[in-house]
C-alpha positions, 0 to 999 in steps of 0.5 A: 452507492454511498461509500465511506472510507477510513484510512491513514492519509499517508504515503504508505501502501494502505493510504495509497490503495484506499485513496486510489480506490476511492477515486476509481469508485467515484469515477464509476459514479459512486459517492465517496466520503473520506473520513480521516484526520487530513487530506489523503496524500494521493487526493491531490485535486478536486474529484467529482463525487468525492467528499472529505470529512476531517477528524478533529481530536479533542484537546484537553489538559487531562489527556496526554494523548488526544483520544482520536479513536473516540473522535473518529467514531463520533465523526463516522456516526455523524457522516453516516447519519447525515450522508446516508452512507450505504457501507463503511470501508476501513483500511488497516485493522488498527484502530480502524476496524475497532472504531468501526465496530464502535460506530456501528454499535452506536448507530444500531441504537439509532435504528441504523444498520451499517455494513463494515468492510475491513481491508488488512494490509500487512503490518496491522496483522504481521507486526503490530496486530500480533503484539499481545497488547493488541492481539485480542482486539484485532481478532475481535474487530476482524470477526465483527466486520461484515466483510473482510479482505486481504491484499494477498494470499500470503497475508490471508494465510498469516492472518488465519494462522495467527488469529482465530478468525471466523469470517471468510477472508476475501483476497482482493489484490492491490492495483494500479492504473495502467494509464497513469503508471506507464513508461514516459519519455523524459530525455532531459530529466534522465540526462540531468540524473544520469548525464553519462548514460549511467544505469538508474536504480530506484527504491521507494518506501517509508524508510522504516527498518522493515524496508531494509533500505540499507540493503539497497544502498550496500547493493548499490555500492558493489553494483557501482564498482562494476558499472556506472550507476545512479540510485534514486531513493523516493520517500522519507521516514525514521531511517532516512538519517541513518541511510544518509550517514551510510552513503557517506561512509560508503563514499556514494553520496555523489551518485545517490539522490534522496528525493523525499516524498513524491506525489508524481512517482510514475515520472520518476519510475520512468527514468529507471532501469531497475527497482529494488525492494528488499523488505523484511515483511511485505504483504503485497508490495504496491511500490514494486507493482507500480515500478513493474507497470513503468517497465522496471524489473524488480529485485525483491525479497522472497517473502510475503506477497512479493512472489505473487507479483514478482515472478522469479526469473521472469519479471525480476528476481527474488532473493532471501531477506538480507542476501545482498550478494545475491541482490548484486549478482542478479542486478548486474545480470540484468544491467549488463545484458541489454537484451535480457533487461529489455525482455524483463521490462516487457514481462514486468509490464505484462504482469502488472496489467494483471492488477489493473484497477478495472479488474479489481474494482468490480470485486470490491463493488460485489463485496459491498453489495453482498455486505449490504444485502446481508446486513439487511437480512433478518438475523436468522437468515444471515449468511457467512461472507 
């Protein structure tokens, strides 16, 4: 198949998943066309069968903000026509599902049928999509998609309760490449981070308020009072400066490293003993899954899709949002018991292997084929996907 993928090319979960999906599909012989405003962050080298089409917005004095949506729609139409795409897969409802509907309508006037699959990732539904300035457009765009997927059962349920959805939402989980995300040995690197054998705690996010990075830093402050420990913070975003000020107030800066955005996160995850993800909203928790694949038990909040991957008392612990005391107690329970920590490490890896790319890719392929078949049926025979 020739598959178009529209996504945000950032380090966020939707961009990461879309890029890894494209790479995986290309490895299986499909032709992949990324349509976005810059090279996706995880697309770090040349891949056979992958093509990039950059969207350039029109700059004009009349426009305070360049009309990216219109430019994206035009680019989609151009790529579909000239590359003869079989299906378009858009990630994140806003604005991509809406733009896809516009592009599809334009193509219909040219006699071209374009099946559109929309994947819902989280805040496009649970936060931004619920805003009254966006809600009606989001609902319309989802219902006009030929296929709809959500990354967790939790997100599916939330979407159906928040909007009047006429389509069946297919739950297709995020995934990891188990050969890439696995524990690696790097004694020299680990010694540089923790020269005296300190326990290493890791957090990865885009440093937005919803990720509650302050809970990680405050938990670490209390953990460090009990055992020698280091904290590695991967990522960047609007809350980073505030978090740097917090660690200065706590007097923990010497034991905390802000590593910024990283492309090869698996090498850093392999150094860790524990992963923390105390988000206020988390539709799946891809960063937690990647950590689990690298044998890190996870201390996470108990919201959204996190309970679907992090089994409480098996692969880590689930805590109420904002309950720092419980996070500290559960962390110390593991970090002070090597035998228990080793058991949870093995459990985390075993659970992560349920979400491998080989298990997930066929689900997308089947959905693409079903959408292509339905779009090309006479309208009177269309079936509900």
